[in-house]
N, CA and C atoms as an extended XYZ file, in Angstrom:
258
Properties=species:S:1:pos:R:3:atomname:S:1:resname:S:1:resid:I:1 pbc="F F F"
N         7.583      -24.013      -44.220 N   MET     1
C         6.412      -23.321      -44.481 CA  MET     1
C         5.466      -24.161      -43.650 C   MET     1
N         4.437      -23.068      -43.264 N   SER     2
C         3.341      -23.558      -42.303 CA  SER     2
C         2.092      -23.242      -42.940 C   SER     2
N         1.478      -24.372      -42.834 N   SER     3
C         0.218      -24.743      -43.550 CA  SER     3
C        -0.946      -23.722      -42.746 C   SER     3
N        -1.627      -22.854      -43.176 N   LYS     4
C        -2.828      -22.159      -42.425 CA  LYS     4
C        -4.141      -22.915      -42.646 C   LYS     4
N        -4.632      -23.429      -41.449 N   GLN     5
C        -5.985      -24.116      -41.958 CA  GLN     5
C        -7.052      -23.251      -41.440 C   GLN     5
N        -8.025      -22.866      -42.273 N   THR     6
C        -9.030      -22.110      -42.144 CA  THR     6
C       -10.327      -22.719      -42.082 C   THR     6
N       -11.193      -22.604      -40.893 N   GLU     7
C       -12.417      -23.110      -40.765 CA  GLU     7
C       -13.483      -22.651      -41.784 C   GLU     7
N       -14.463      -23.711      -42.043 N   PRO     8
C       -15.338      -23.074      -42.976 CA  PRO     8
C       -16.395      -21.971      -42.557 C   PRO     8
N       -16.618      -21.034      -43.130 N   ARG     9
C       -17.199      -19.670      -42.649 CA  ARG     9
C       -18.858      -20.316      -42.645 C   ARG     9
N       -19.569      -20.299      -41.539 N   LYS    10
C       -20.768      -20.427      -41.357 CA  LYS    10
C       -21.834      -19.407      -42.123 C   LYS    10
N       -22.661      -20.152      -42.753 N   MET    11
C       -23.590      -19.172      -43.508 CA  MET    11
C       -24.798      -19.103      -42.808 C   MET    11
N       -25.434      -17.506      -43.258 N   SER    12
C       -26.572      -17.476      -42.277 CA  SER    12
C       -27.806      -18.401      -43.299 C   SER    12
N       -28.870      -18.415      -42.714 N   LYS    13
C       -30.014      -19.012      -43.151 CA  LYS    13
C       -30.354      -18.217      -44.680 C   LYS    13
N       -30.405      -16.877      -44.407 N   ALA    14
C       -30.636      -16.185      -45.805 CA  ALA    14
C       -29.920      -16.594      -46.843 C   ALA    14
N       -28.734      -16.630      -46.628 N   GLU    15
C       -27.476      -17.205      -47.446 CA  GLU    15
C       -27.603      -18.507      -48.170 C   GLU    15
N       -28.004      -19.418      -46.915 N   LEU    16
C       -28.215      -20.662      -47.331 CA  LEU    16
C       -29.470      -20.903      -48.647 C   LEU    16
N       -30.743      -20.021      -48.131 N   LYS    17
C       -31.667      -20.267      -49.154 CA  LYS    17
C       -31.818      -19.688      -50.348 C   LYS    17
N       -30.665      -18.331      -50.197 N   PHE    18
C       -30.179      -17.756      -51.617 CA  PHE    18
C       -29.571      -18.938      -52.484 C   PHE    18
N       -28.669      -19.383      -52.000 N   ARG    19
C       -27.899      -20.248      -52.741 CA  ARG    19
C       -29.040      -21.499      -53.321 C   ARG    19
N       -29.579      -21.884      -52.307 N   GLU    20
C       -30.414      -22.951      -52.857 CA  GLU    20
C       -31.295      -22.657      -53.850 C   GLU    20
N       -31.877      -21.465      -53.993 N   ALA    21
C       -32.629      -20.679      -54.956 CA  ALA    21
C       -31.882      -20.581      -56.316 C   ALA    21
N       -30.779      -20.349      -56.122 N   PHE    22
C       -29.894      -19.945      -57.265 CA  PHE    22
C       -29.467      -21.479      -57.847 C   PHE    22
N       -29.317      -22.277      -57.175 N   GLU    23
C       -29.139      -23.646      -57.935 CA  GLU    23
C       -30.093      -24.111      -58.483 C   GLU    23
N       -31.418      -23.981      -57.899 N   HIS    24
C       -32.712      -24.443      -58.620 CA  HIS    24
C       -32.564      -23.592      -60.101 C   HIS    24
N       -32.268      -22.318      -59.971 N   LEU    25
C       -32.486      -21.595      -61.285 CA  LEU    25
C       -31.627      -21.961      -62.239 C   LEU    25
N       -30.224      -22.185      -61.921 N   LYS    26
C       -29.214      -22.902      -62.704 CA  LYS    26
C       -29.396      -24.197      -63.627 C   LYS    26
N       -30.517      -24.889      -62.425 N   THR    27
C       -30.656      -26.274      -63.012 CA  THR    27
C       -31.904      -26.259      -64.231 C   THR    27
N       -32.512      -24.993      -63.838 N   GLY    28
C       -33.754      -25.001      -64.892 CA  GLY    28
C       -34.797      -25.327      -64.128 C   GLY    28
N       -34.935      -25.443      -62.782 N   LYS    29
C       -36.044      -25.947      -61.822 CA  LYS    29
C       -36.327      -24.939      -60.919 C   LYS    29
N       -36.948      -23.642      -61.289 N   PRO    30
C       -36.932      -22.917      -60.231 CA  PRO    30
C       -38.590      -23.199      -59.553 C   PRO    30
N       -38.158      -22.862      -58.078 N   ASP    31
C       -39.505      -22.926      -57.211 CA  ASP    31
C       -40.504      -22.158      -57.737 C   ASP    31
N       -41.745      -22.672      -57.766 N   ILE    32
C       -42.608      -21.602      -57.979 CA  ILE    32
C       -43.654      -21.593      -56.728 C   ILE    32
N       -44.146      -20.616      -56.438 N   LEU    33
C       -44.863      -20.317      -55.344 CA  LEU    33
C       -46.397      -20.773      -55.382 C   LEU    33
N       -47.027      -21.341      -54.585 N   PRO    34
C       -48.137      -21.530      -54.902 CA  PRO    34
C       -48.951      -20.552      -54.802 C   PRO    34
N       -50.345      -20.480      -55.473 N   LYS    35
C       -51.293      -19.622      -55.786 CA  LYS    35
C       -51.671      -18.840      -54.539 C   LYS    35
N       -51.721      -17.583      -54.572 N   GLY    36
C       -52.242      -16.608      -53.039 CA  GLY    36
C       -50.902      -16.771      -52.352 C   GLY    36
N       -49.741      -17.283      -52.442 N   LYS    37
C       -48.517      -17.188      -51.825 CA  LYS    37
C       -47.554      -16.224      -52.036 C   LYS    37
N       -47.966      -15.121      -52.527 N   THR    38
C       -47.040      -14.156      -53.195 CA  THR    38
C       -46.146      -13.620      -51.938 C   THR    38
N       -45.106      -12.907      -52.251 N   PRO    39
C       -44.192      -12.119      -51.055 CA  PRO    39
C       -45.365      -11.036      -50.608 C   PRO    39
N       -45.915      -10.320      -51.472 N   GLU    40
C       -46.503       -9.185      -50.990 CA  GLU    40
C       -47.430       -9.594      -49.869 C   GLU    40
N       -47.970      -10.845      -50.086 N   VAL    41
C       -49.397      -11.490      -48.820 CA  VAL    41
C       -48.460      -11.720      -47.362 C   VAL    41
N       -47.135      -12.275      -47.637 N   GLN    42
C       -46.300      -12.183      -46.665 CA  GLN    42
C       -46.074      -11.054      -45.938 C   GLN    42
N       -45.676      -10.127      -46.670 N   ARG    43
C       -45.403       -8.888      -46.174 CA  ARG    43
C       -46.876       -7.860      -45.664 C   ARG    43
N       -47.551       -8.368      -46.380 N   ASP    44
C       -48.850       -7.492      -45.604 CA  ASP    44
C       -49.471       -8.136      -44.339 C   ASP    44
N       -49.137       -9.448      -44.094 N   LYS    45
C       -49.395      -10.247      -42.917 CA  LYS    45
C       -48.444       -9.759      -41.933 C   LYS    45
N       -46.986       -9.528      -42.131 N   ALA    46
C       -46.304       -9.320      -41.303 CA  ALA    46
C       -46.533       -7.787      -40.978 C   ALA    46
N       -47.084       -6.728      -41.798 N   LEU    47
C       -47.094       -5.563      -41.257 CA  LEU    47
C       -48.350       -5.412      -40.633 C   LEU    47
N       -49.430       -6.253      -40.941 N   GLY    48
C       -50.630       -6.551      -39.986 CA  GLY    48
C       -50.339       -7.102      -38.594 C   GLY    48
N       -49.482       -8.023      -38.646 N   GLN    49
C       -48.933       -8.234      -37.164 CA  GLN    49
C       -48.345       -7.124      -36.288 C   GLN    49
N       -47.441       -6.478      -37.080 N   LEU    50
C       -46.757       -5.315      -36.473 CA  LEU    50
C       -47.859       -4.400      -35.800 C   LEU    50
N       -48.635       -4.135      -36.869 N   LEU    51
C       -49.584       -3.081      -36.161 CA  LEU    51
C       -50.307       -3.610      -35.010 C   LEU    51
N       -50.836       -4.416      -35.179 N   ASP    52
C       -51.084       -5.498      -33.766 CA  ASP    52
C       -50.567       -5.189      -32.661 C   ASP    52
N       -49.346       -5.370      -32.587 N   ALA    53
C       -48.430       -5.162      -31.477 CA  ALA    53
C       -48.317       -3.899      -30.981 C   ALA    53
N       -48.128       -2.881      -32.198 N   GLN    54
C       -47.668       -1.383      -31.910 CA  GLN    54
C       -49.227       -0.869      -31.200 C   GLN    54
N       -50.543       -1.435      -31.364 N   ALA    55
C       -51.725       -1.267      -30.853 CA  ALA    55
C       -51.759       -1.791      -29.480 C   ALA    55
N       -51.228       -2.992      -29.252 N   CYS    56
C       -51.131       -3.402      -27.895 CA  CYS    56
C       -50.321       -2.791      -26.932 C   CYS    56
N       -49.124       -2.486      -27.592 N   ILE    57
C       -48.178       -1.476      -26.800 CA  ILE    57
C       -48.833       -0.343      -26.264 C   ILE    57
N       -49.460        0.374      -27.379 N   LEU    58
C       -50.274        1.747      -27.005 CA  LEU    58
C       -51.223        1.492      -25.852 C   LEU    58
N       -51.715        0.445      -25.551 N   GLU    59
C       -53.064        0.177      -24.848 CA  GLU    59
C       -52.424       -0.281      -23.657 C   GLU    59
N       -51.277       -0.667      -23.684 N   LEU    60
C       -50.608       -1.040      -21.991 CA  LEU    60
C       -50.149        0.066      -21.692 C   LEU    60
N       -49.395        0.817      -22.553 N   THR    61
C       -48.751        2.008      -22.075 CA  THR    61
C       -49.953        3.177      -21.482 C   THR    61
N       -50.773        3.047      -22.215 N   LEU    62
C       -51.864        3.974      -21.781 CA  LEU    62
C       -52.551        3.409      -19.971 C   LEU    62
N       -52.528        2.158      -20.376 N   GLU    63
C       -53.297        1.492      -18.958 CA  GLU    63
C       -52.088        1.885      -17.848 C   GLU    63
N       -50.929        1.637      -18.087 N   ASN    64
C       -49.802        1.896      -17.190 CA  ASN    64
C       -49.720        3.171      -16.694 C   ASN    64
N       -50.031        4.234      -17.701 N   GLN    65
C       -50.067        5.544      -17.113 CA  GLN    65
C       -51.425        5.706      -16.228 C   GLN    65
N       -52.392        5.376      -16.404 N   ARG    66
C       -53.822        5.501      -15.541 CA  ARG    66
C       -53.710        4.941      -14.695 C   ARG    66
N       -52.904        3.485      -14.485 N   LEU    67
C       -52.484        3.037      -12.814 CA  LEU    67
C       -51.634        4.054      -12.145 C   LEU    67
N       -50.821        4.382      -12.677 N   ARG    68
C       -49.680        5.333      -11.945 CA  ARG    68
C       -50.360        6.723      -11.359 C   ARG    68
N       -51.437        7.030      -12.191 N   ALA    69
C       -52.013        8.267      -11.737 CA  ALA    69
C       -52.902        7.917      -10.429 C   ALA    69
N       -53.477        6.768      -10.430 N   GLN    70
C       -54.173        6.237       -9.260 CA  GLN    70
C       -53.212        6.264       -7.822 C   GLN    70
N       -52.115        6.081       -8.184 N   LEU    71
C       -51.166        5.890       -6.760 CA  LEU    71
C       -51.357        6.799       -5.811 C   LEU    71
N       -51.489        6.756       -4.800 N   PRO    72
C       -51.150        7.850       -3.932 CA  PRO    72
C       -49.603        8.416       -3.868 C   PRO    72
N       -49.667        9.787       -3.626 N   LEU    73
C       -48.337       10.543       -3.144 CA  LEU    73
C       -47.415        9.670       -2.527 C   LEU    73
N       -46.450        9.691       -2.678 N   SER    74
C       -45.334        8.880       -1.888 CA  SER    74
C       -44.900        9.805       -0.580 C   SER    74
N       -44.838        9.435        0.484 N   ASN    75
C       -44.394       10.254        1.599 CA  ASN    75
C       -42.787        9.659        1.952 C   ASN    75
N       -42.254        9.273        1.002 N   VAL    76
C       -40.897        8.802        1.382 CA  VAL    76
C       -39.914        9.914        0.938 C   VAL    76
N       -39.103       10.434        1.467 N   ARG    77
C       -38.058       11.612        1.256 CA  ARG    77
C       -36.678       11.037        1.216 C   ARG    77
N       -35.895       11.722        0.003 N   HIS    78
C       -34.450       11.316        0.031 CA  HIS    78
C       -33.627       12.026        0.965 C   HIS    78
N       -32.576       11.389        1.506 N   LEU    79
C       -31.935       12.167        2.505 CA  LEU    79
C       -30.903       12.801        1.836 C   LEU    79
N       -30.552       13.939        2.112 N   SER    80
C       -29.314       14.264        1.228 CA  SER    80
C       -27.979       13.899        1.841 C   SER    80
N       -27.012       13.623        1.007 N   VAL    81
C       -25.735       13.256        1.279 CA  VAL    81
C       -24.883       14.443        1.277 C   VAL    81
N       -24.074       14.424        2.803 N   PRO    82
C       -23.305       15.677        2.875 CA  PRO    82
C       -22.082       15.597        1.820 C   PRO    82
N       -21.568       16.645        1.551 N   ASN    83
C       -20.677       16.833        0.477 CA  ASN    83
C       -19.156       16.182        0.959 C   ASN    83
N       -18.899       16.206        2.227 N   ASN    84
C       -17.580       15.317        2.203 CA  ASN    84
C       -17.724       13.863        2.334 C   ASN    84
N       -18.873       13.213        2.060 N   LEU    85
C       -18.881       11.495        2.053 CA  LEU    85
C       -19.104       11.161        0.604 C   LEU    85
N       -19.011       12.070       -0.206 N   THR    86
C       -19.128       11.485       -1.470 CA  THR    86
C       -17.907       11.484       -2.260 C   THR    86
């Protein structure tokens, strides 16, 4: 008989936090969020940061387009490749 050794499965940070919170509930000692630190506040902060990032991306994209429009036309021509060389 061969014994098969298995390595312990790595848990994600989210799973570790969930298990920790569950243990707190089982022992009757749930973590109570400090006043004003509700998940909604965290969600709103994250959404605000996302909107700021999107506004920045839009601003940079418009600036890039404006700068590209100012470039002079290129006088570089692509050489055509003969069919027998491909």
